[in-house]
N, C-alpha and C positions, 0 to 999 in steps of 0.2 A: 568494414566501414564503422567508424566510431558512432555511438549513440550521442545525440546532441542534448545538451542541458542548458537551461536558462536559470539563473539565480535571481530570485526576487527578494530583496532585503534592503531596508532603508539604511542599515549600517554599512556604509561603503567599504570601510576597512575590513569588516568581516566577510563581505561579499567577495572582495578581491583576494582575501586570504583563501577562501574556499575555491575560488577560481584557480589559484596557484596549486592547491592541493590536488584538485581534480585533474589538472594538467599533467600530473604524474601517473594517472590511471591509464591502463592500456585500452580500455574499452569505451571511454567516455571523453567528451570535450565540452567545455563551456563556450557557447557562441556569443552570448552577451549577458549583461547584468541590468536589472531594473530596480528602481527604488521603491516601487509599490505597485499595486494592481493596476491603477490607472496608467502608469508608465508602461506596463506590460501591454495593455490593450492598445495603447498608442503605437507601440513598436509593431504590433501585429497589423494594425491599420496602415502603417507606413510600408508594409510589404516585407518586413524582416522575416527570416526563416522561422517556421513553427517548429519548436523543439520536440524531441521524444519525451523528455522528462523536465519537470519544473521543480526546483528546490524552493520551497515557499515558506517564508517567515510568517508569523502570525501577527505580531504587534507592529503595525506600520501605519503611518498617517495617510490620510486621503482615502485609501482603499485597502483594508486590512486583509489578512490571510483567509479568513472565513469567507468574506465577500468575493475575493479573487478566486478561491477554489470553487465556489458556487457558479461563478461566471464561466470558468473554464469547463466545468462539468457540463454545463448547458451548451456552450458554444464550440468546445474542442474536446469532446469526450475521449478521444484517442490519446490525449496527452496524459502521461502518468504523473500524478502529483505526489511529491514527498514533502511533508511538513518538516521543517527544520527550525526548531524554536528553543528558547530557554524555558518555555512553559510546559511542564509535564503533568499538570493537574488533570483529574478525571474529566472535568467539563471541557477543557481545551481539546483533549484527545478525541472525545466522543463527538464534539461539535465539528472538528476538522474532518473526521471520517464521514459524518453525515453530510458535510459540504462537498465531499468527493475525493478527499485525500486517500491514496492507496498505500501510504506509508507514513511513519512518524518517527523522527529522531530528535534527540536533544543536541544542542550545539556543542556540548562537551564530548560528543562522540569521537572516538579515536579515528584517524584517517583510514586505517585499515578496515574498521567496522563500517565506515561510510561507504567504502568501495564495495564491500560485501553486500551491504544493503542495496546499493544501486544495481548490482548484478542480479540480486534476487528480485528486485522490483521489475527489472527489465524482463527476466525470464519467466517469473511466476505471475506477474501482474500486481503483486502486493508485497509489502514487507513491514512487519511489526515486531520490534524486539520483545523479549519476554515480558518486560514490565508493562509495555503498552497492551500486549495481548491479554494480560490479566485484567486490565481495566475494561477492555472490550468485552471479554467473556463475562465479567461480573455484571456489567451494565445490560448486555443483551440477554443474559440469563434470566433476568427479572421478568422479561416479557414473554418468555417461552412457556408453553403448556407443559405440564408434568406428565400428561397422559400420552402414551404411544399407542395409536390405533392403526398405524400403517405397517404393513408387512415389509420387513427388510431382510434381504437374503444374507446368507453367511458371508459371501464375498463382499457384499456391500458393507456389512459390519466390520470386516477386516479392513476395508478401505477407510471407514470412519475412524478406526483406531489410528491410522496414519495421518489423518487430517490435523491432528493436534500436535504433530511433530514439525520440525523445520525441513523435512524432506521435500524435494521437488516432486512433481508428478512423475518425472522420468525415474527418479530414485524409488518412488513408491511402486512403480511398475516392476522394477527389478526385484524388490522385496516380495511382491505378490506373484512373481514369475509369469508375467503377462506383458502385453504391449502397452505403451503409453496411450494408444487409442482406446484400449479396453478400460484403462483407468479413467479416462475422460468420460467414457460411457457410464461408469459407476457414478462419477460426479454428477453428470447431467441427469441421470435417473433419480438420484437422491434429491437433487435440487428440485426436481419436478414433484416428487412424492411429498417432500417436506415444505414446499413453497418457499424455498430459500434461493438466494442469488449468488452467494460468495462462499469461498472456502472458510472464511471466518465464521459464517453462519453454521456451516456443517460442523466445524470444530466445537462451537458452543453446544450444538445438539449432542455431539459425541460425548462431551464431558458431562453434560447434565444427565444423560441417560446411561452412563457407565460403559461407553464404548471406547473411552480414552486410554484404557489399559493401565 
């Protein structure tokens, strides 16, 4: 069964073009298009199907992408939000992530890269291209302590090395010669030890403290 997508973008021609592009993807389908966040909320209230993924523009009238992402995170946390915008500045990227977006792409992204990003978003729960990851790491790095007072096992250090790559958890498990469940336990243990919540946070820690390889 295909994963369902809703596009939220006030530029209808762009939204319809995206709908046509995604229509050629094997694993995804667009179920409807909205012009802004308020339009999306109205669609939900009218009983339209709740999608698995939302492709969300930032600059929209009435209710913009930041406001819409915050509302979705609060009211529909299971929906995966992918920001899709012309804006690639540091402030927009960080603000969208803080609002709940799990991915960020520019509108000039190649269709094949869009498909890959959607697959990764669906399987891993997040997707940030290299340029966005650098912004995230640089910003979050400023707030992290430089002192390591927590004991980290050798296997956990090995796992940290892989968090900065694009490998999925299953692929990391293959590299570490263990089961995906074991990899998930390393992730959970480290998140608890370091008081982190996401792989991005673990990757930032890994880079800052020399585990990134």
